[in-house]
All heavy atoms as TSV, in Angstrom:
chain	resi	resn	atom	element	x	y	z
A	1	MET	N	N	0.836	-1.180	0.000
A	1	MET	CA	C	0.000	0.000	0.000
A	1	MET	C	C	0.880	1.241	0.000
A	1	MET	O	O	1.998	1.224	0.493
A	1	MET	CB	C	-0.944	-0.027	1.188
A	1	MET	CG	C	-2.049	-1.064	1.035
A	1	MET	SD	S	-3.381	-0.928	2.236
A	1	MET	CE	C	-2.533	-1.360	3.725
A	2	LEU	N	N	0.326	2.291	-0.503
A	2	LEU	CA	C	1.089	3.513	-0.726
A	2	LEU	C	C	1.671	4.107	0.551
A	2	LEU	O	O	2.843	4.442	0.607
A	2	LEU	CB	C	0.207	4.539	-1.425
A	2	LEU	CG	C	0.849	5.877	-1.741
A	2	LEU	CD1	C	1.977	5.680	-2.730
A	2	LEU	CD2	C	-0.165	6.826	-2.288
A	3	THR	N	N	0.871	4.255	1.579
A	3	THR	CA	C	1.366	4.933	2.781
A	3	THR	C	C	2.443	4.133	3.495
A	3	THR	O	O	3.237	4.697	4.230
A	3	THR	CB	C	0.226	5.248	3.767
A	3	THR	OG1	O	-0.468	4.052	4.084
A	3	THR	CG2	C	-0.736	6.263	3.175
A	4	GLN	N	N	2.508	2.834	3.276
A	4	GLN	CA	C	3.567	2.029	3.890
A	4	GLN	C	C	4.928	2.364	3.310
A	4	GLN	O	O	5.951	2.137	3.955
A	4	GLN	CB	C	3.273	0.542	3.725
A	4	GLN	CG	C	2.091	0.082	4.539
A	4	GLN	CD	C	1.749	-1.373	4.293
A	4	GLN	OE1	O	2.158	-1.969	3.308
A	4	GLN	NE2	N	0.976	-1.941	5.199
A	5	SER	N	N	4.956	2.907	2.095
A	5	SER	CA	C	6.234	3.237	1.465
A	5	SER	C	C	6.692	4.661	1.776
A	5	SER	O	O	7.778	5.056	1.371
A	5	SER	CB	C	6.138	3.039	-0.048
A	5	SER	OG	O	5.235	3.959	-0.613
A	6	LEU	N	N	5.881	5.443	2.492
A	6	LEU	CA	C	6.276	6.805	2.837
A	6	LEU	C	C	7.379	6.786	3.878
A	6	LEU	O	O	7.435	5.906	4.731
A	6	LEU	CB	C	5.080	7.594	3.370
A	6	LEU	CG	C	3.970	7.882	2.364
A	6	LEU	CD1	C	2.791	8.528	3.070
A	6	LEU	CD2	C	4.467	8.747	1.225
A	7	CYS	N	N	8.260	7.780	3.800
A	7	CYS	CA	C	9.335	7.881	4.783
A	7	CYS	C	C	9.505	9.349	5.187
A	7	CYS	O	O	8.814	10.234	4.684
A	7	CYS	CB	C	10.632	7.305	4.217
A	7	CYS	SG	S	11.204	8.127	2.726
A	8	LEU	N	N	10.403	9.592	6.091
A	8	LEU	CA	C	10.619	10.935	6.620
A	8	LEU	C	C	10.925	11.937	5.508
A	8	LEU	O	O	10.522	13.098	5.584
A	8	LEU	CB	C	11.751	10.917	7.648
A	8	LEU	CG	C	11.996	12.191	8.424
A	8	LEU	CD1	C	10.731	12.616	9.179
A	8	LEU	CD2	C	13.135	12.002	9.402
A	9	GLN	N	N	11.609	11.502	4.461
A	9	GLN	CA	C	11.947	12.398	3.362
A	9	GLN	C	C	10.713	12.860	2.584
A	9	GLN	O	O	10.782	13.813	1.812
A	9	GLN	CB	C	12.928	11.713	2.398
A	9	GLN	CG	C	14.321	11.543	2.958
A	9	GLN	CD	C	14.442	10.370	3.938
A	9	GLN	OE1	O	13.544	9.548	4.053
A	9	GLN	NE2	N	15.545	10.312	4.656
A	10	ASP	N	N	9.576	12.203	2.775
A	10	ASP	CA	C	8.353	12.579	2.079
A	10	ASP	C	C	7.561	13.664	2.815
A	10	ASP	O	O	6.521	14.108	2.327
A	10	ASP	CB	C	7.455	11.349	1.893
A	10	ASP	CG	C	8.100	10.317	0.995
A	10	ASP	OD1	O	8.682	10.704	-0.037
A	10	ASP	OD2	O	8.031	9.120	1.323
A	11	THR	N	N	8.039	14.101	3.951
A	11	THR	CA	C	7.337	15.092	4.762
A	11	THR	C	C	7.066	16.372	3.981
A	11	THR	O	O	5.954	16.907	4.008
A	11	THR	CB	C	8.139	15.395	6.042
A	11	THR	OG1	O	8.306	14.193	6.768
A	11	THR	CG2	C	7.440	16.426	6.897
A	12	GLU	N	N	8.060	16.862	3.260
A	12	GLU	CA	C	7.894	18.097	2.494
A	12	GLU	C	C	6.835	17.917	1.400
A	12	GLU	O	O	5.993	18.798	1.191
A	12	GLU	CB	C	9.216	18.532	1.877
A	12	GLU	CG	C	9.148	19.870	1.181
A	12	GLU	CD	C	10.493	20.338	0.659
A	12	GLU	OE1	O	11.539	19.795	1.047
A	12	GLU	OE2	O	10.489	21.282	-0.157
A	13	LEU	N	N	6.858	16.784	0.714
A	13	LEU	CA	C	5.877	16.507	-0.335
A	13	LEU	C	C	4.463	16.450	0.235
A	13	LEU	O	O	3.536	17.038	-0.327
A	13	LEU	CB	C	6.205	15.190	-1.032
A	13	LEU	CG	C	5.155	14.677	-2.020
A	13	LEU	CD1	C	5.003	15.639	-3.190
A	13	LEU	CD2	C	5.509	13.287	-2.484
A	14	LEU	N	N	4.296	15.769	1.357
A	14	LEU	CA	C	2.963	15.662	1.964
A	14	LEU	C	C	2.462	17.019	2.438
A	14	LEU	O	O	1.281	17.343	2.276
A	14	LEU	CB	C	2.991	14.663	3.114
A	14	LEU	CG	C	3.246	13.211	2.686
A	14	LEU	CD1	C	3.488	12.331	3.896
A	14	LEU	CD2	C	2.101	12.695	1.849
A	15	GLY	N	N	3.339	17.816	3.000
A	15	GLY	CA	C	2.967	19.173	3.402
A	15	GLY	C	C	2.557	20.012	2.200
A	15	GLY	O	O	1.590	20.773	2.261
A	16	HIS	N	N	3.279	19.851	1.108
A	16	HIS	CA	C	2.939	20.576	-0.125
A	16	HIS	C	C	1.560	20.155	-0.626
A	16	HIS	O	O	0.758	21.010	-1.033
A	16	HIS	CB	C	3.995	20.322	-1.192
A	16	HIS	CG	C	3.674	20.954	-2.507
A	16	HIS	ND1	N	3.739	22.317	-2.720
A	16	HIS	CD2	C	3.259	20.412	-3.669
A	16	HIS	CE1	C	3.381	22.579	-3.961
A	16	HIS	NE2	N	3.090	21.436	-4.566
A	17	LEU	N	N	1.263	18.855	-0.595
A	17	LEU	CA	C	-0.060	18.389	-1.030
A	17	LEU	C	C	-1.169	19.014	-0.192
A	17	LEU	O	O	-2.219	19.394	-0.722
A	17	LEU	CB	C	-0.144	16.866	-0.943
A	17	LEU	CG	C	0.502	16.088	-2.074
A	17	LEU	CD1	C	0.464	14.586	-1.784
A	17	LEU	CD2	C	-0.174	16.386	-3.394
A	18	LEU	N	N	-0.963	19.142	1.106
A	18	LEU	CA	C	-1.980	19.762	1.958
A	18	LEU	C	C	-2.136	21.252	1.647
A	18	LEU	O	O	-3.250	21.781	1.671
A	18	LEU	CB	C	-1.643	19.546	3.429
A	18	LEU	CG	C	-1.806	18.110	3.915
A	18	LEU	CD1	C	-1.369	17.982	5.366
A	18	LEU	CD2	C	-3.239	17.639	3.747
A	19	GLN	N	N	-1.032	21.919	1.356
A	19	GLN	CA	C	-1.118	23.333	0.987
A	19	GLN	C	C	-1.861	23.514	-0.338
A	19	GLN	O	O	-2.667	24.433	-0.488
A	19	GLN	CB	C	0.282	23.956	0.884
A	19	GLN	CG	C	0.969	24.124	2.216
A	19	GLN	CD	C	0.273	25.156	3.093
A	19	GLN	OE1	O	-0.368	26.081	2.621
A	19	GLN	NE2	N	0.392	24.985	4.391
A	20	VAL	N	N	-1.620	22.621	-1.295
A	20	VAL	CA	C	-2.329	22.677	-2.574
A	20	VAL	C	C	-3.812	22.389	-2.356
A	20	VAL	O	O	-4.679	23.064	-2.928
A	20	VAL	CB	C	-1.713	21.699	-3.596
A	20	VAL	CG1	C	-2.581	21.580	-4.840
A	20	VAL	CG2	C	-0.306	22.143	-3.968
A	21	ALA	N	N	-4.118	21.393	-1.509
A	21	ALA	CA	C	-5.523	21.087	-1.205
A	21	ALA	C	C	-6.210	22.306	-0.600
A	21	ALA	O	O	-7.358	22.623	-0.951
A	21	ALA	CB	C	-5.615	19.895	-0.260
A	22	LYS	N	N	-5.537	23.002	0.283
A	22	LYS	CA	C	-6.090	24.222	0.877
A	22	LYS	C	C	-6.356	25.266	-0.204
A	22	LYS	O	O	-7.409	25.915	-0.211
A	22	LYS	CB	C	-5.122	24.786	1.917
A	22	LYS	CG	C	-5.551	26.096	2.527
A	22	LYS	CD	C	-4.485	26.613	3.480
A	22	LYS	CE	C	-4.838	27.997	4.009
A	22	LYS	NZ	N	-3.772	28.509	4.881
A	23	GLY	N	N	-5.425	25.419	-1.142
A	23	GLY	CA	C	-5.610	26.368	-2.237
A	23	GLY	C	C	-6.805	26.008	-3.110
A	23	GLY	O	O	-7.558	26.893	-3.541
A	24	VAL	N	N	-6.986	24.727	-3.374
A	24	VAL	CA	C	-8.147	24.273	-4.153
A	24	VAL	C	C	-9.433	24.597	-3.394
A	24	VAL	O	O	-10.405	25.080	-3.972
A	24	VAL	CB	C	-8.048	22.767	-4.457
A	24	VAL	CG1	C	-9.353	22.217	-5.013
A	24	VAL	CG2	C	-6.900	22.488	-5.418
A	25	ALA	N	N	-9.439	24.328	-2.092
A	25	ALA	CA	C	-10.629	24.617	-1.277
A	25	ALA	C	C	-10.955	26.101	-1.297
A	25	ALA	O	O	-12.126	26.486	-1.439
A	25	ALA	CB	C	-10.413	24.129	0.156
A	26	ILE	N	N	-9.952	26.937	-1.185
A	26	ILE	CA	C	-10.173	28.386	-1.221
A	26	ILE	C	C	-10.700	28.799	-2.590
A	26	ILE	O	O	-11.668	29.562	-2.692
A	26	ILE	CB	C	-8.883	29.153	-0.868
A	26	ILE	CG1	C	-8.543	28.932	0.615
A	26	ILE	CG2	C	-8.998	30.630	-1.199
A	26	ILE	CD1	C	-7.163	29.425	1.009
A	27	ALA	N	N	-10.093	28.291	-3.648
A	27	ALA	CA	C	-10.517	28.642	-5.009
A	27	ALA	C	C	-11.959	28.223	-5.284
A	27	ALA	O	O	-12.674	28.900	-6.024
A	27	ALA	CB	C	-9.578	28.000	-6.030
A	28	ASP	N	N	-12.372	27.129	-4.666
A	28	ASP	CA	C	-13.743	26.639	-4.858
A	28	ASP	C	C	-14.716	27.183	-3.821
A	28	ASP	O	O	-15.884	26.784	-3.793
A	28	ASP	CB	C	-13.768	25.108	-4.818
A	28	ASP	CG	C	-13.171	24.481	-6.068
A	28	ASP	OD1	O	-12.914	25.217	-7.045
A	28	ASP	OD2	O	-12.968	23.262	-6.078
A	29	GLY	N	N	-14.247	28.074	-2.936
A	29	GLY	CA	C	-15.115	28.688	-1.946
A	29	GLY	C	C	-15.524	27.763	-0.813
A	29	GLY	O	O	-16.521	28.004	-0.136
A	30	LEU	N	N	-14.743	26.715	-0.577
A	30	LEU	CA	C	-15.081	25.754	0.470
A	30	LEU	C	C	-14.492	26.114	1.829
A	30	LEU	O	O	-14.860	25.526	2.844
A	30	LEU	CB	C	-14.587	24.350	0.075
A	30	LEU	CG	C	-15.135	23.799	-1.232
A	30	LEU	CD1	C	-14.449	22.484	-1.577
A	30	LEU	CD2	C	-16.638	23.631	-1.150
A	31	ASP	N	N	-13.586	27.082	1.842
A	31	ASP	CA	C	-12.887	27.409	3.081
A	31	ASP	C	C	-13.769	28.087	4.116
A	31	ASP	O	O	-13.464	28.072	5.303
A	31	ASP	CB	C	-11.658	28.273	2.796
A	31	ASP	CG	C	-11.997	29.574	2.092
A	31	ASP	OD1	O	-12.786	29.524	1.125
A	31	ASP	OD2	O	-11.468	30.631	2.497
A	32	THR	N	N	-14.891	28.638	3.718
A	32	THR	CA	C	-15.744	29.334	4.682
A	32	THR	C	C	-16.659	28.389	5.448
A	32	THR	O	O	-17.047	28.690	6.570
A	32	THR	CB	C	-16.600	30.411	3.979
A	32	THR	OG1	O	-17.400	29.783	2.975
A	32	THR	CG2	C	-15.720	31.469	3.335
A	33	THR	N	N	-17.004	27.262	4.846
A	33	THR	CA	C	-17.918	26.319	5.507
A	33	THR	C	C	-17.249	25.023	5.915
A	33	THR	O	O	-17.792	24.278	6.721
A	33	THR	CB	C	-19.107	25.994	4.587
A	33	THR	OG1	O	-18.609	25.472	3.353
A	33	THR	CG2	C	-19.947	27.227	4.328
A	34	GLY	N	N	-16.095	24.730	5.350
A	34	GLY	CA	C	-15.355	23.526	5.703
A	34	GLY	C	C	-15.294	22.522	4.568
A	34	GLY	O	O	-16.096	22.547	3.644
A	35	TYR	N	N	-14.322	21.662	4.660
A	35	TYR	CA	C	-14.095	20.664	3.631
A	35	TYR	C	C	-13.302	19.505	4.244
A	35	TYR	O	O	-12.801	19.587	5.356
A	35	TYR	CB	C	-13.342	21.257	2.440
A	35	TYR	CG	C	-12.023	21.901	2.794
A	35	TYR	CD1	C	-10.831	21.192	2.687
A	35	TYR	CD2	C	-11.960	23.220	3.244
A	35	TYR	CE1	C	-9.621	21.779	3.015
A	35	TYR	CE2	C	-10.759	23.815	3.569
A	35	TYR	CZ	C	-9.585	23.090	3.450
A	35	TYR	OH	O	-8.395	23.677	3.775
A	36	ARG	N	N	-13.213	18.425	3.494
A	36	ARG	CA	C	-12.483	17.236	3.928
A	36	ARG	C	C	-11.396	16.941	2.905
A	36	ARG	O	O	-11.617	17.039	1.707
A	36	ARG	CB	C	-13.454	16.053	4.021
A	36	ARG	CG	C	-12.851	14.788	4.567
A	36	ARG	CD	C	-13.927	13.726	4.746
A	36	ARG	NE	N	-14.740	14.056	5.907
A	36	ARG	CZ	C	-15.856	13.424	6.252
A	36	ARG	NH1	N	-16.321	12.433	5.517
A	36	ARG	NH2	N	-16.532	13.793	7.319
A	37	VAL	N	N	-10.201	16.588	3.391
A	37	VAL	CA	C	-9.094	16.166	2.532
A	37	VAL	C	C	-8.891	14.677	2.766
A	37	VAL	O	O	-8.742	14.235	3.906
A	37	VAL	CB	C	-7.799	16.945	2.860
A	37	VAL	CG1	C	-6.641	16.447	2.005
A	37	VAL	CG2	C	-8.009	18.437	2.672
A	38	VAL	N	N	-8.899	13.897	1.672
A	38	VAL	CA	C	-8.860	12.442	1.779
A	38	VAL	C	C	-7.739	11.889	0.910
A	38	VAL	O	O	-7.544	12.333	-0.224
A	38	VAL	CB	C	-10.206	11.832	1.312
A	38	VAL	CG1	C	-10.157	10.314	1.335
A	38	VAL	CG2	C	-11.347	12.351	2.152
A	39	ILE	N	N	-7.027	10.900	1.449
A	39	ILE	CA	C	-6.096	10.085	0.677
A	39	ILE	C	C	-6.592	8.652	0.781
A	39	ILE	O	O	-6.649	8.086	1.880
A	39	ILE	CB	C	-4.656	10.180	1.212
A	39	ILE	CG1	C	-4.136	11.609	1.107
A	39	ILE	CG2	C	-3.750	9.202	0.464
A	39	ILE	CD1	C	-2.766	11.817	1.748
A	40	ASN	N	N	-6.990	8.074	-0.333
A	40	ASN	CA	C	-7.397	6.675	-0.355
A	40	ASN	C	C	-6.145	5.809	-0.471
A	40	ASN	O	O	-5.242	6.118	-1.245
A	40	ASN	CB	C	-8.320	6.397	-1.543
A	40	ASN	CG	C	-9.616	7.164	-1.470
A	40	ASN	OD1	O	-10.042	7.567	-0.398
A	40	ASN	ND2	N	-10.240	7.378	-2.597
A	41	ASP	N	N	-6.092	4.719	0.300
A	41	ASP	CA	C	-4.906	3.871	0.285
A	41	ASP	C	C	-5.309	2.402	0.333
A	41	ASP	O	O	-5.916	1.953	1.311
A	41	ASP	CB	C	-3.997	4.210	1.466
A	41	ASP	CG	C	-2.645	3.534	1.381
A	41	ASP	OD1	O	-2.229	3.153	0.273
A	41	ASP	OD2	O	-2.003	3.395	2.428
A	42	GLY	N	N	-4.992	1.677	-0.698
A	42	GLY	CA	C	-5.249	0.248	-0.742
A	42	GLY	C	C	-6.664	-0.095	-1.157
A	42	GLY	O	O	-7.537	0.763	-1.239
A	43	PRO	N	N	-6.888	-1.371	-1.428
A	43	PRO	CA	C	-8.199	-1.818	-1.920
A	43	PRO	C	C	-9.357	-1.498	-0.973
A	43	PRO	O	O	-10.411	-1.044	-1.404
A	43	PRO	CB	C	-8.032	-3.322	-2.078
A	43	PRO	CG	C	-6.573	-3.581	-2.118
A	43	PRO	CD	C	-5.929	-2.470	-1.373
A	44	HIS	N	N	-9.177	-1.686	0.330
A	44	HIS	CA	C	-10.253	-1.399	1.274
A	44	HIS	C	C	-10.410	0.094	1.535
A	44	HIS	O	O	-11.414	0.523	2.091
A	44	HIS	CB	C	-10.043	-2.153	2.584
A	44	HIS	CG	C	-10.325	-3.619	2.454
A	44	HIS	ND1	N	-10.315	-4.460	3.523
A	44	HIS	CD2	C	-10.622	-4.393	1.381
A	44	HIS	CE1	C	-10.600	-5.686	3.124
A	44	HIS	NE2	N	-10.777	-5.662	1.809
A	45	GLY	N	N	-9.420	0.861	1.136
A	45	GLY	CA	C	-9.511	2.317	1.233
A	45	GLY	C	C	-10.108	2.933	-0.020
A	45	GLY	O	O	-10.097	4.141	-0.178
A	46	ALA	N	N	-10.589	2.085	-0.924
A	46	ALA	CA	C	-11.215	2.508	-2.181
A	46	ALA	C	C	-10.233	3.184	-3.131
A	46	ALA	O	O	-10.626	3.978	-3.969
A	46	ALA	CB	C	-12.427	3.403	-1.931
A	47	GLN	N	N	-8.946	2.836	-3.002
A	47	GLN	CA	C	-7.968	3.397	-3.928
A	47	GLN	C	C	-8.151	2.736	-5.292
A	47	GLN	O	O	-8.120	1.520	-5.411
A	47	GLN	CB	C	-6.543	3.169	-3.420
A	47	GLN	CG	C	-5.495	3.829	-4.285
A	47	GLN	CD	C	-4.095	3.640	-3.727
A	47	GLN	OE1	O	-3.846	2.785	-2.903
A	47	GLN	NE2	N	-3.179	4.451	-4.194
A	48	SER	N	N	-8.366	3.555	-6.309
A	48	SER	CA	C	-8.528	3.020	-7.655
A	48	SER	C	C	-7.445	3.525	-8.607
A	48	SER	O	O	-7.233	2.949	-9.655
A	48	SER	CB	C	-9.913	3.378	-8.207
A	48	SER	OG	O	-10.080	4.778	-8.241
A	49	VAL	N	N	-6.776	4.603	-8.234
A	49	VAL	CA	C	-5.656	5.127	-9.009
A	49	VAL	C	C	-4.423	4.997	-8.126
A	49	VAL	O	O	-4.333	5.657	-7.092
A	49	VAL	CB	C	-5.901	6.603	-9.408
A	49	VAL	CG1	C	-4.729	7.139	-10.203
A	49	VAL	CG2	C	-7.198	6.737	-10.198
A	50	TYR	N	N	-3.485	4.133	-8.511
A	50	TYR	CA	C	-2.374	3.803	-7.639
A	50	TYR	C	C	-1.200	4.762	-7.785
A	50	TYR	O	O	-0.130	4.420	-8.269
A	50	TYR	CB	C	-1.973	2.343	-7.829
A	50	TYR	CG	C	-2.993	1.445	-7.176
A	50	TYR	CD1	C	-4.115	1.020	-7.862
A	50	TYR	CD2	C	-2.864	1.094	-5.850
A	50	TYR	CE1	C	-5.079	0.239	-7.248
A	50	TYR	CE2	C	-3.815	0.312	-5.211
A	50	TYR	CZ	C	-4.914	-0.107	-5.922
A	50	TYR	OH	O	-5.869	-0.872	-5.305
A	51	HIS	N	N	-1.448	5.996	-7.384
A	51	HIS	CA	C	-0.417	6.997	-7.174
A	51	HIS	C	C	-0.948	7.947	-6.105
A	51	HIS	O	O	-2.147	7.961	-5.821
A	51	HIS	CB	C	-0.062	7.741	-8.472
A	51	HIS	CG	C	-1.182	8.548	-9.037
A	51	HIS	ND1	N	-1.985	8.094	-10.045
A	51	HIS	CD2	C	-1.655	9.779	-8.724
A	51	HIS	CE1	C	-2.889	9.006	-10.347
A	51	HIS	NE2	N	-2.716	10.047	-9.547
A	52	LEU	N	N	-0.065	8.697	-5.496
A	52	LEU	CA	C	-0.458	9.586	-4.406
A	52	LEU	C	C	-1.212	10.792	-4.954
A	52	LEU	O	O	-0.714	11.505	-5.832
A	52	LEU	CB	C	0.767	10.049	-3.625
A	52	LEU	CG	C	0.513	10.970	-2.448
A	52	LEU	CD1	C	-0.386	10.300	-1.418
A	52	LEU	CD2	C	1.825	11.395	-1.812
A	53	HIS	N	N	-2.411	10.989	-4.466
A	53	HIS	CA	C	-3.205	12.171	-4.783
A	53	HIS	C	C	-4.186	12.391	-3.639
A	53	HIS	O	O	-4.417	11.488	-2.837
A	53	HIS	CB	C	-3.935	12.024	-6.124
A	53	HIS	CG	C	-4.944	10.929	-6.160
A	53	HIS	ND1	N	-4.607	9.604	-6.314
A	53	HIS	CD2	C	-6.284	10.951	-6.025
A	53	HIS	CE1	C	-5.700	8.860	-6.305
A	53	HIS	NE2	N	-6.733	9.658	-6.113
A	54	VAL	N	N	-4.712	13.588	-3.548
A	54	VAL	CA	C	-5.674	13.899	-2.495
A	54	VAL	C	C	-6.997	14.317	-3.123
A	54	VAL	O	O	-7.039	14.808	-4.250
A	54	VAL	CB	C	-5.172	15.003	-1.529
A	54	VAL	CG1	C	-3.914	14.579	-0.815
A	54	VAL	CG2	C	-4.951	16.307	-2.248
A	55	HIS	N	N	-8.058	14.088	-2.376
A	55	HIS	CA	C	-9.394	14.528	-2.767
A	55	HIS	C	C	-9.790	15.656	-1.829
A	55	HIS	O	O	-9.616	15.540	-0.618
A	55	HIS	CB	C	-10.413	13.393	-2.614
A	55	HIS	CG	C	-10.103	12.188	-3.437
A	55	HIS	ND1	N	-10.650	11.986	-4.680
A	55	HIS	CD2	C	-9.293	11.125	-3.199
A	55	HIS	CE1	C	-10.202	10.850	-5.163
A	55	HIS	NE2	N	-9.368	10.305	-4.300
A	56	VAL	N	N	-10.309	16.740	-2.378
A	56	VAL	CA	C	-10.859	17.841	-1.591
A	56	VAL	C	C	-12.366	17.763	-1.764
A	56	VAL	O	O	-12.881	17.939	-2.867
A	56	VAL	CB	C	-10.318	19.204	-2.064
A	56	VAL	CG1	C	-10.925	20.329	-1.244
A	56	VAL	CG2	C	-8.797	19.229	-1.986
A	57	ILE	N	N	-13.061	17.466	-0.668
A	57	ILE	CA	C	-14.505	17.231	-0.728
A	57	ILE	C	C	-15.206	18.284	0.129
A	57	ILE	O	O	-14.844	18.485	1.290
A	57	ILE	CB	C	-14.847	15.825	-0.204
A	57	ILE	CG1	C	-14.044	14.776	-0.974
A	57	ILE	CG2	C	-16.339	15.559	-0.296
A	57	ILE	CD1	C	-14.102	13.398	-0.358
A	58	GLY	N	N	-16.192	18.934	-0.431
A	58	GLY	CA	C	-16.929	19.941	0.326
A	58	GLY	C	C	-18.190	20.346	-0.407
A	58	GLY	O	O	-18.598	19.712	-1.373
A	59	GLY	N	N	-18.789	21.390	0.097
A	59	GLY	CA	C	-20.000	21.891	-0.516
A	59	GLY	C	C	-21.265	21.256	0.033
A	59	GLY	O	O	-22.366	21.529	-0.444
A	60	ARG	N	N	-21.112	20.414	1.034
A	60	ARG	CA	C	-22.259	19.774	1.675
A	60	ARG	C	C	-21.831	19.336	3.080
A	60	ARG	O	O	-20.654	19.262	3.393
A	60	ARG	CB	C	-22.746	18.568	0.882
A	60	ARG	CG	C	-21.721	17.449	0.778
A	60	ARG	CD	C	-22.266	16.275	-0.027
A	60	ARG	NE	N	-21.253	15.266	-0.257
A	60	ARG	CZ	C	-20.977	14.266	0.569
A	60	ARG	NH1	N	-21.609	14.148	1.720
A	60	ARG	NH2	N	-20.052	13.391	0.271
A	61	GLN	N	N	-22.799	19.031	3.905
A	61	GLN	CA	C	-22.509	18.550	5.262
A	61	GLN	C	C	-21.942	17.141	5.183
A	61	GLN	O	O	-22.548	16.253	4.595
A	61	GLN	CB	C	-23.775	18.559	6.111
A	61	GLN	CG	C	-23.588	18.016	7.524
A	61	GLN	CD	C	-22.598	18.852	8.322
A	61	GLN	OE1	O	-22.797	20.031	8.504
A	61	GLN	NE2	N	-21.563	18.213	8.821
A	62	MET	N	N	-20.783	16.937	5.762
A	62	MET	CA	C	-20.176	15.609	5.834
A	62	MET	C	C	-20.733	14.862	7.016
A	62	MET	O	O	-21.157	15.454	8.010
A	62	MET	CB	C	-18.649	15.712	5.980
A	62	MET	CG	C	-17.961	16.434	4.856
A	62	MET	SD	S	-17.995	15.463	3.348
A	62	MET	CE	C	-17.938	16.776	2.149
A	63	THR	N	N	-20.746	13.559	6.917
A	63	THR	CA	C	-21.213	12.718	8.020
A	63	THR	C	C	-20.071	11.858	8.517
A	63	THR	O	O	-19.047	11.697	7.846
A	63	THR	CB	C	-22.386	11.824	7.590
A	63	THR	OG1	O	-21.949	10.978	6.516
A	63	THR	CG2	C	-23.569	12.659	7.131
A	64	TRP	N	N	-20.249	11.295	9.698
A	64	TRP	CA	C	-19.253	10.392	10.264
A	64	TRP	C	C	-19.957	9.170	10.790
A	64	TRP	O	O	-20.989	9.311	11.445
A	64	TRP	CB	C	-18.482	11.095	11.384
A	64	TRP	CG	C	-17.249	10.327	11.726
A	64	TRP	CD1	C	-17.093	9.481	12.794
A	64	TRP	CD2	C	-16.021	10.295	11.005
A	64	TRP	NE1	N	-15.860	8.929	12.775
A	64	TRP	CE2	C	-15.166	9.422	11.675
A	64	TRP	CE3	C	-15.561	10.919	9.866
A	64	TRP	CZ2	C	-13.871	9.140	11.242
A	64	TRP	CZ3	C	-14.294	10.645	9.436
A	64	TRP	CH2	C	-13.458	9.775	10.130
A	65	PRO	N	N	-19.501	7.995	10.552
A	65	PRO	CA	C	-18.302	7.715	9.769
A	65	PRO	C	C	-18.532	7.924	8.279
A	65	PRO	O	O	-19.666	7.813	7.818
A	65	PRO	CB	C	-17.999	6.263	10.087
A	65	PRO	CG	C	-19.304	5.666	10.466
A	65	PRO	CD	C	-20.117	6.774	11.083
A	66	PRO	N	N	-17.462	8.200	7.539
A	66	PRO	CA	C	-17.599	8.399	6.096
A	66	PRO	C	C	-17.897	7.086	5.396
A	66	PRO	O	O	-17.637	6.013	5.930
A	66	PRO	CB	C	-16.246	8.950	5.677
A	66	PRO	CG	C	-15.299	8.465	6.716
A	66	PRO	CD	C	-16.084	8.371	7.990
A	67	GLY	N	N	-18.374	7.198	4.163
A	67	GLY	CA	C	-18.570	6.023	3.324
A	67	GLY	C	C	-19.882	5.387	3.518
A	67	GLY	O	O	-20.286	4.439	3.023
């Protein structure tokens, strides 16, 4: 699974992904009401594209647990 291969050297990359996700949320006007950032990992995590990417989900009330 993807997250098992992450190491300390990936810290800067992961931080950058979160900053980009924040920028996407702001650009889409989601920053005022809230949003969720998701990384799917592995078959049970619903990962269908096997590379690192994040989903920015918002525009509606989220529930817990997700899915």
